[in-house]
N, CA, C and O of each residue as an XYZ file, in Angstrom:
456
protein
N      20.033    -15.923     32.417
C      18.225    -16.107     32.482
C      17.805    -14.581     31.858
O      18.493    -13.573     32.016
N      16.802    -14.626     31.277
C      15.792    -13.337     31.121
C      15.396    -12.870     31.916
O      15.167    -13.551     32.915
N      15.124    -11.595     31.920
C      13.873    -11.384     32.850
C      13.024    -11.027     32.093
O      13.267    -10.798     30.908
N      11.652    -10.887     32.719
C      10.575    -10.577     31.960
C      10.382     -9.568     31.242
O       9.452     -9.826     30.479
N      10.839     -8.367     31.052
C      10.489     -7.477     30.409
C      11.220     -7.796     29.002
O      10.716     -7.482     27.924
N      12.601     -8.528     29.145
C      13.285     -8.918     27.926
C      12.401    -10.139     27.256
O      12.548    -10.303     26.045
N      11.419    -11.077     28.022
C      10.843    -12.032     27.209
C       9.540    -11.632     26.723
O       8.943    -12.250     25.842
N       8.949    -10.235     27.500
C       7.965     -9.556     26.665
C       8.400     -9.217     25.407
O       7.776     -9.580     24.410
N       9.390     -8.570     25.346
C       9.727     -7.753     24.401
C      10.452     -8.198     22.808
O      10.818     -7.603     21.795
N      10.378     -9.931     23.425
C      10.737    -10.421     22.296
C       9.751    -10.467     21.446
O       8.590    -10.289     21.814
N      10.191    -10.792     19.795
C       9.282    -10.536     18.924
C       8.128    -11.371     18.837
O       7.049    -10.917     18.453
N       8.288    -12.575     19.173
C       7.100    -13.704     19.156
C       5.904    -13.166     20.494
O       4.732    -12.895     20.231
N       6.423    -13.101     21.742
C       5.748    -12.552     22.430
C       5.245    -11.085     22.457
O       4.182    -10.885     23.044
N       5.838    -10.118     21.932
C       5.159     -9.111     21.627
C       3.818     -8.948     20.390
O       2.754     -8.329     20.352
N       4.551     -9.863     19.476
C       3.080    -10.093     18.645
C       2.046    -10.529     19.227
O       0.938    -10.040     19.005
N       2.302    -11.805     20.308
C       0.940    -12.405     20.708
C       0.161    -11.300     21.326
O      -1.060    -11.167     21.231
N       1.217    -10.290     22.158
C       0.545     -9.171     22.900
C      -0.274     -8.231     22.472
O      -1.281     -7.816     23.045
N       0.314     -7.783     21.119
C      -0.515     -6.796     20.403
C      -1.432     -7.632     19.515
O      -2.373     -6.936     19.134
N      -1.487     -8.877     19.053
C      -2.775     -9.194     18.552
C      -3.737     -9.416     19.316
O      -4.898     -9.251     18.940
N      -3.344     -9.928     20.810
C      -4.250     -9.956     21.452
C      -5.078     -8.544     22.101
O      -6.177     -8.660     22.644
N      -4.360     -7.188     21.952
C      -4.889     -5.943     22.100
C      -5.685     -5.836     21.189
O      -6.862     -5.614     21.474
N      -5.276     -5.963     19.811
C      -6.401     -5.477     18.774
C      -7.551     -6.248     18.399
O      -8.397     -5.819     17.615
N      -7.614     -7.660     19.079
C      -8.561     -8.369     19.068
C      -9.486     -7.994     19.885
O     -10.676     -7.982     19.570
N      -8.999     -7.616     21.128
C     -10.140     -7.313     22.280
C     -10.814     -5.668     21.942
O     -11.912     -5.191     22.227
N      -9.705     -5.123     21.265
C     -10.293     -3.851     20.941
C     -11.222     -3.846     19.993
O     -12.063     -2.952     20.081
N     -11.315     -4.699     18.988
C     -12.098     -4.800     18.238
C     -13.479     -5.559     18.484
O     -14.601     -5.273     18.066
N     -13.103     -6.492     19.197
C     -14.761     -6.995     20.014
C     -15.130     -6.189     20.961
O     -16.282     -6.487     21.277
N     -14.641     -5.101     21.726
C     -15.388     -3.801     22.450
C     -15.867     -3.035     21.561
O     -16.896     -2.459     21.914
N     -15.361     -2.730     20.142
C     -15.887     -1.868     19.564
C     -17.145     -2.432     18.292
O     -17.832     -1.792     17.497
N     -17.016     -3.976     18.592
C     -17.902     -4.358     17.504
C     -19.501     -4.056     18.234
O     -20.502     -3.867     17.542
N     -19.508     -4.055     19.614
C     -20.989     -3.323     20.071
C     -21.144     -1.692     19.635
O     -22.046     -1.117     20.243
N     -20.737     -1.251     19.113
C     -21.293     -0.025     18.700
C     -21.459      0.097     17.043
O     -21.787      1.122     16.445
N     -21.153     -1.196     16.449
C     -21.414     -1.300     14.868
C     -22.523     -1.225     14.672
O     -23.155     -1.994     15.396
N     -23.292     -0.482     13.826
C     -24.676     -0.526     13.252
C     -24.899     -1.953     12.881
O     -24.006     -2.594     12.327
N     -26.172     -2.522     13.196
C     -26.256     -3.853     12.667
C     -27.967     -3.359     12.241
O     -28.829     -2.873     12.974
N     -28.007     -3.636     11.077
C     -29.527     -3.431     10.741
C     -30.027     -5.020     10.599
O     -29.324     -6.030     10.571
N     -31.503     -4.893     10.517
C     -31.993     -6.515     10.049
C     -31.373     -6.973      8.757
O     -31.112     -6.245      7.799
N     -31.154     -8.369      8.855
C     -30.487     -8.850      8.090
C     -31.362     -9.805      7.739
O     -31.982    -10.336      8.661
N     -31.689    -10.362      5.998
C     -32.557    -11.315      5.727
C     -31.561    -11.970      4.855
O     -30.451    -11.534      4.547
N     -32.110    -13.067      4.508
C     -31.643    -14.039      3.450
C     -31.016    -13.315      2.292
O     -29.809    -13.208      2.077
N     -32.201    -12.741      1.438
C     -31.648    -12.134      0.489
C     -30.671    -10.878      0.212
O     -30.204    -10.527     -0.872
N     -30.495    -10.316      1.446
C     -29.681     -9.217      1.484
C     -28.130     -9.542      1.662
O     -27.189     -8.883      1.220
N     -28.086    -10.779      2.457
C     -26.948    -11.507      2.499
C     -26.288    -11.950      0.882
O     -25.191    -11.391      0.853
N     -26.420    -12.437      0.022
C     -26.429    -12.996     -1.199
C     -26.784    -11.600     -2.209
O     -26.978    -11.819     -3.405
N     -26.844    -10.513     -1.815
C     -26.921     -9.605     -2.893
C     -25.671     -8.796     -3.131
O     -24.819     -8.532     -2.284
N     -25.676     -8.509     -4.145
C     -24.084     -7.802     -4.571
C     -23.956     -6.443     -4.129
O     -24.627     -5.733     -4.879
N     -23.377     -5.765     -3.222
C     -23.091     -4.259     -2.837
C     -22.409     -3.333     -3.584
O     -21.654     -3.902     -4.373
N     -22.370     -2.240     -3.651
C     -21.896     -1.331     -4.587
C     -22.329     -0.116     -3.912
O     -23.286      0.580     -4.250
N     -21.496      0.092     -2.869
C     -21.384      1.592     -2.149
C     -22.939      1.840     -1.762
O     -23.322      2.996     -1.578
N     -23.715      0.892     -1.654
C     -25.272      1.566     -1.560
C     -26.167      1.395     -2.677
O     -27.386      1.443     -2.515
N     -25.699      1.222     -3.663
C     -26.426      0.936     -4.737
C     -26.753     -0.752     -5.365
O     -25.982     -1.700     -5.514
N     -27.924     -0.644     -5.579
C     -28.648     -2.043     -6.256
C     -27.994     -2.031     -7.477
O     -28.026     -1.080     -8.259
N     -27.224     -3.386     -7.708
C     -26.678     -3.356     -8.981
C     -27.257     -4.770     -9.687
O     -27.293     -5.820     -9.046
N     -27.675     -4.678    -10.990
C     -28.465     -5.912    -11.228
C     -27.384     -6.706    -11.891
O     -27.314     -7.928    -11.761
N     -26.344     -5.838    -12.770
C     -25.301     -6.800    -13.215
C     -23.779     -6.350    -12.709
O     -23.186     -5.362    -13.141
N     -23.309     -7.200    -11.788
C     -22.601     -6.726    -10.851
C     -20.661     -7.191    -11.535
O     -19.603     -6.901    -10.976
N     -20.858     -7.943    -12.835
C     -19.524     -7.878    -13.353
C     -19.052     -6.857    -13.976
O     -19.290     -6.714    -15.175
N     -18.460     -6.155    -13.429
C     -18.082     -4.564    -14.004
C     -16.697     -4.651    -14.178
O     -16.141     -5.172    -13.210
N     -15.905     -4.292    -15.152
C     -14.805     -4.361    -15.772
C     -14.202     -2.970    -15.933
O     -14.459     -2.329    -16.952
N     -13.204     -2.335    -14.730
C     -13.156     -1.189    -14.864
C     -12.073     -0.542    -16.115
O     -11.355     -1.423    -16.587
N     -11.902      0.556    -16.584
C     -10.902      1.039    -17.548
C      -9.750      1.623    -16.550
O      -9.917      2.514    -15.716
N      -8.183      0.704    -16.910
C      -7.248      1.234    -16.384
C      -6.375      1.902    -17.229
O      -5.221      2.247    -16.977
N      -7.046      2.070    -18.311
C      -5.976      2.723    -19.160
C      -5.423      4.189    -19.162
O      -4.385      4.503    -19.746
N      -6.249      5.099    -18.420
C      -5.771      6.417    -17.669
C      -5.016      6.056    -16.620
O      -4.007      6.730    -16.414
N      -5.306      4.982    -15.766
C      -4.288      4.740    -14.515
C      -2.806      4.362    -14.750
O      -1.982      5.012    -14.108
N      -2.255      3.172    -15.778
C      -1.026      2.820    -15.707
C      -0.404      3.993    -16.267
O       0.488      4.379    -15.511
N      -0.523      4.712    -17.295
C       0.674      5.837    -17.752
C       0.900      6.922    -15.907
O       1.939      7.060    -15.262
N      -0.100      7.314    -15.680
C       0.112      7.969    -14.534
C       0.748      7.305    -13.294
O       1.368      8.048    -12.533
N       0.655      5.803    -12.963
C       1.376      4.644    -11.996
C       2.964      4.819    -12.588
O       3.978      4.892    -11.893
N       2.883      4.868    -14.118
C       4.291      4.733    -14.586
C       5.270      5.926    -14.242
O       6.314      5.987    -13.592
N       4.484      6.887    -14.967
C       5.220      8.324    -14.022
C       5.449      8.298    -12.690
O       6.600      8.371    -12.259
N       4.557      8.208    -12.016
C       4.724      8.389    -10.572
C       5.984      7.345     -9.889
O       6.636      7.621     -8.882
N       6.100      6.290    -10.593
C       6.874      5.206    -10.146
C       7.844      5.747    -10.487
O       8.624      5.935     -9.553
N       8.346      6.285    -11.937
C       9.780      6.556    -12.050
C      10.018      7.864    -11.237
O      11.006      7.891    -10.503
N       9.242      8.892    -11.300
C       9.828      9.948    -10.619
C      10.128      9.804     -9.162
O      11.143     10.323     -8.696
N       9.256      9.092     -8.385
C       9.392      8.728     -6.822
C      10.608      7.877     -6.550
O      11.165      7.901     -5.453
N      11.132      6.912     -7.832
C      12.368      6.097     -7.404
C      13.454      6.960     -7.564
O      14.490      6.967     -6.900
N      13.168      7.627     -8.419
C      14.643      8.810     -8.871
C      14.734      9.695     -7.745
O      15.869      9.982     -7.368
N      13.662     10.222     -7.085
C      13.792     11.174     -5.909
C      14.507     10.405     -4.940
O      15.458     10.995     -4.427
N      14.247      9.015     -4.490
C      14.694      8.192     -3.649
C      16.140      8.042     -3.545
O      16.918      8.137     -2.596
N      16.343      7.677     -5.282
C      17.969      7.468     -5.373
C      18.789      8.783     -4.960
O      19.769      8.630     -4.231
N      18.504      9.813     -5.307
C      18.783     10.962     -5.227
C      19.276     11.486     -3.871
O      20.341     12.080     -3.704
N      18.418     11.211     -2.970
C      18.304     11.739     -1.878
C      19.090     10.294     -0.518
O      19.411     10.507      0.651
N      19.143      9.384     -1.042
C      19.921      8.285     -0.491
C      21.309      7.879     -1.052
O      21.886      6.819     -0.808
N      21.656      8.665     -1.667
C      22.908      8.702     -2.168
C      24.269      9.203     -1.115
O      23.959     10.235     -0.520
N      25.226      8.870     -0.875
C      25.915      9.580      0.273
C      26.950     10.622     -0.645
O      27.472     10.245     -1.693
N      27.123     11.821     -0.136
C      27.806     12.607     -1.075
C      29.539     12.386     -1.088
O      30.411     12.813     -1.844
N      29.568     11.619     -0.028
C      31.344     11.370      0.040
C      31.952     10.274     -1.241
O      33.122     10.226     -1.621
N      30.962      9.557     -1.685
C      31.813      8.413     -2.692
C      31.531      9.363     -4.101
O      30.494      9.966     -4.375
N      32.635      9.303     -4.796
C      32.269     10.019     -6.278
C      31.709      8.407     -7.149
O      30.935      8.548     -8.096
N      32.093      7.165     -6.806
C      31.696      6.195     -7.847
C      30.095      6.290     -7.506
O      29.313      6.469     -8.440
N      29.666      6.181     -6.309
C      28.090      6.162     -6.244
C      27.343      7.626     -6.700
O      26.113      7.619     -6.755
N      28.183      9.062     -7.073
C      27.213      9.649     -7.757
C      27.318      9.660     -9.382
O      26.692     10.406    -10.134
N      28.298      8.614     -9.758
C      28.526      8.446    -10.973
C      27.066      7.322    -11.604
O      26.435      7.375    -12.660
N      26.972      6.517    -10.582
C      25.959      5.519    -10.814
C      24.435      6.174    -10.760
O      23.447      5.697    -11.319
N      24.475      7.273    -10.024
C      23.320      7.943     -9.705
C      22.757      9.125    -10.986
O      21.625      9.508    -11.281
N      23.999      9.431    -11.492
C      23.825     10.094    -12.832
C      23.571      9.238    -13.633
O      22.730      9.650    -14.433
N      23.947      8.023    -13.862
C      23.468      6.982    -14.931
C      22.121      6.721    -14.773
O      21.187      6.801    -15.571
N      22.181      6.363    -13.491
C      20.157      6.246    -13.284
C      19.487      7.267    -13.710
O      18.459      7.077    -14.360
N      19.927      8.511    -13.433
C      18.899      9.486    -13.380
C      18.988      9.824    -14.964
O      18.057     10.524    -15.362
N      19.752      9.523    -15.737
C      19.822      9.674    -17.211
C      18.612      8.319    -17.681
O      17.504      8.455    -18.201
N      19.184      7.302    -17.350
C      18.173      6.336    -17.606
C      16.664      6.780    -17.039
O      15.807      6.269    -17.761
N      16.159      7.476    -16.099
C      15.061      7.630    -15.736
C      14.461      8.742    -16.571
O      13.233      8.775    -16.656
N      15.515     10.074    -17.483
C      14.970     11.042    -17.882
C      14.673     10.207    -19.404
O      13.664     10.465    -20.060
N      15.486      9.391    -19.765
C      15.367      8.738    -21.111
C      13.915      8.044    -21.133
O      13.126      7.978    -22.076
N      13.754      7.399    -19.442
C      12.255      6.672    -19.741
C      11.096      7.606    -19.725
O      10.065      7.261    -20.302
N      11.166      8.754    -19.120
C      10.343      9.491    -19.428
C       9.868     10.507    -20.567
O       8.809     11.122    -20.693
N      11.083     10.464    -21.396
C      10.953     11.086    -22.691
C      10.456      9.733    -23.833
O       9.759      9.999    -24.813
N      10.757      8.800    -23.643
C       9.939      7.902    -24.447
C       8.171      7.630    -23.698
O       7.082      7.393    -24.222
N       8.522      7.775    -22.579
C       6.620      7.769    -22.243
C       6.307      9.351    -22.803
O       5.357      9.423    -23.582
N       6.725     10.104    -22.612
C       6.006     11.306    -22.992
C       5.776     11.429    -24.816
O       4.921     12.036    -25.461
N       7.017     10.513    -25.286
C       6.858     10.531    -26.800
C       5.553      9.719    -26.905
O       4.887     10.277    -27.777
N       4.979      8.814    -26.491
C       3.999      7.822    -26.986
C       2.715      8.272    -26.226
O       1.616      8.104    -26.755
N       2.829      8.812    -25.059
C       1.262      9.174    -24.657
C       0.918     10.279    -25.299
O      -0.211     10.749    -25.159
């Protein structure tokens, strides 16, 4: 037989308890939220950080974002690989150096095109 503590710490029970606590906390804090007068026109309007926008079909330019994201991903995955390789196994060190060589080649190709 399970004790009450084991039952409450089981994943489904813990999820329900945490969900109930979060919902109760959100409900309690909803009384502190600012609620201004709402009209039907305000509900249907587009919101852009407090600015009134006429044309809300904005298409942002990601041309500067993707190279930065690619660089960030390569360097951080390489750092993750370096820090998680055990020092004991020589086979894993070979694989690590091969991976790092590929990362360096990828960065060289990236900087050549950028």
